[in-house]
Phi, psi and omega in degrees: 000114186285169185297313182297320178298321181295319179298315178295318179292323177301313178293321178296315179296316180301320180293322177295317183293322180278003181303312351260165180285167173284321179215160178232141172219134174275119184268138179294146174092198181246188185296333181296333179282347184237357188301324184292339180260353183273124173301143184304327183296335186241357182303141010271017181260151173262126177222095187232123178055033179082005181250128188256129174241128183237120174307132185307309184296321177299316180302317183287325175299316181286334177298317180297320178296318182293328177301315180294314180297323180291322179292328180287322187268335188298322177304328178294332179282326181285324192250338187276139176292327177236151181241132179289158179297324178294318178295319180295322177294324179293318177297313182297319183293304184295319181293326180295319180292319177303317183284336170305310183273327181230081184297349178259026178286092188299324178298317179296318180294318178295326181289328178289324173301321183293324177297319177296317178301321185274359177085010180273349185219126179290119180300329180290325176292318180295328176298321177293323177294320178295322177297324177294317178298327180288350173277354172277143179300317182287335177280322183299337185262002186267117181298324184294329180289321174295321179296319179298321179297317180292325177298322179291322175301317181289330176295316183286318186254008182295335184296335180268005187300325185295339180279355184237153181298150178291153176300154179295154183302329182272003184271348181073195182259346182274056181229168184234358189283002173254013184256151177269065176288139184262177186297315182297325177296319177295316181298323178296315180296317176296323178291322177299316178297318178301318181293319178295324181287334178284321183279338175224093188294158179050052190272096183301311184297325178291319176292329173299316177300314182299323180293321177293324176295318177299317176305314181292320177299311182291321179297317181298311183298316179297322180289332181274002176101017176109176185296326180296335182269351182223065187300320179297315179287328176298321178301314179298317178302315178297316177301325185286324177296319178294317182299319179297317178300313181298318180301314180300317179298332179265348181225075192286355177252009183266086183291330176301322176297321182291315174305315180301313181299318178296318182296317181295320178297318180292324178299314182293318178296322178297325181274353184057048181258359179182172180269198180290132182271013179071031181295322181301312179293327179294312180295318178296319180297319179291323183292317178301326182277327184228066188290346184280349183273110182300325181304323182288330175292319178291323177300316179292326175297314180300316179296317186271357180298335189274346187228132178294320179297324178292324179291328174295326177292320176297319181297316179297320180294316178296318181296323178301318176292326180287330183256008185269218183306128180293347181272003179296139181304144180303322182292327177296316177298320176299315179297318182294322177298319178293322178294320179295319177297326180292319181294324177292322179295320179299323181286317187276322186265330182237082180299149190297334183289338182245359184289140175237142179243000000 
């Protein structure tokens, strides 16, 4: 691949990325393995129905080209009071290719933030570009990319901040609960998290982002006077509860999802926005079906920590596994033993008169 050819392909790839696509995938091999399936207009890349496929070897060759181009054009952004359209386009192109291969490239992300500040990049389009990067396995796990997404949400919806209470003092600046996010925005964010968790299982940073979105959702509903005063958002909250339950049932080793579900339940209970969602029964049913998964034992502990009667139920369940069939797997006995020890610790070390939840 010659130098001129690299320059042309780098520009072509940058334009496709900044389109932006719905999803991105790095395809194994080089362009020769995919040319037969690539439309001539986009070869050696696959761009079909808004979904972009980039041959792995081609991506890394173009990454090296983009590093040089990015280094050459970036000083003009730092020092010039105004930025030409050509220079802005070059920054967008080179930074997009950098982020394709290295989604945690902080300098590239910060440079794109500067373009948003200066009006050279539409934040809504950048939000879609970030969503595309999060469909990559290496992108979905990057905390800095989720932080970039929240920065964009604050940039887009920050104008309505004054109508809502300021975030709590201990919440820092990386929050969303002072923004006037609408129902469609929440649904989009939850959908982005679903996709990221599929490509990178047990994705802590994705669930952390979802928790911040849930904080904002419950805060806005509470500020508007409850679920009855915000029917559209209340519908989203109900959908989110159902979605979390279904996700846990399909991913019984995803403890981050279980923590999220418990947190969402506590948020709703604290705001008095709804009754018990039947989480105790849900956790118990799953544990009986899949007792070998430690995550489900921890899920049940989280659910049962709030009520003494529920802890007694957990104690009875753990004792049943320990005293039951001799053919029970050793790991199940180990998990049951730890759960039983936890219930005893709750009673002996943390008496109910001083316990705080």
